[in-house]
N, C-alpha and C positions, 0 to 999 in steps of 0.2 A: 504494500499500500505506500502511494505518495500523497502528502497532502501539502498543499502550499497555500500560504494566508499572507495578506498585507496587513501590517498592523503600524499605521502611520507611515515612518520612514524606514520600516523595517520589513523585510521579506523573511517569512519563516517557513523552512522547508522540513517537513518529517517524512519520514521513511521507515517502514518496518517490514522484515523479511525473515521469515523462519525464526520469530522470536527475538530477533535483534534490532533494536530501535535506536534511529539517530535522528538528532535534530540541528539543523543549521540556522543561524540567524545572520542575515546580511543587511547592512545599513545602506541605504542609498542617498548619497550625498548631493548629487545635482539637483535635486527636487523633482525629478521624472514623475508624473501623473500616470503614465500607462507601464505595464510590465507586460512583456511576452514570452512565453514559456514553451519550448521544444522539448519534446521527448523522443529520445532515439533508442533504438535496439538492435546492435551490432551484432550481438551474439546471441539474443533473447526474443522470444516473442512477447510484444506489448498487447496485453487482451483485457476485456473489460474494464474500458476507461471511460469514468464516469465525471462529467464536469458538473458541479453544482453552484 
């Protein structure tokens, strides 16, 4: 599972895979209002993608 959220000027990415959970927070310094995300799967199949 991958969850991406925006909280003010911070982008939070949470991922869970086989019981291992990771969280990364990135601060946007240039004041950008839009965020574009790309998912890639070089050696895996990306399935069951849901956008909420």
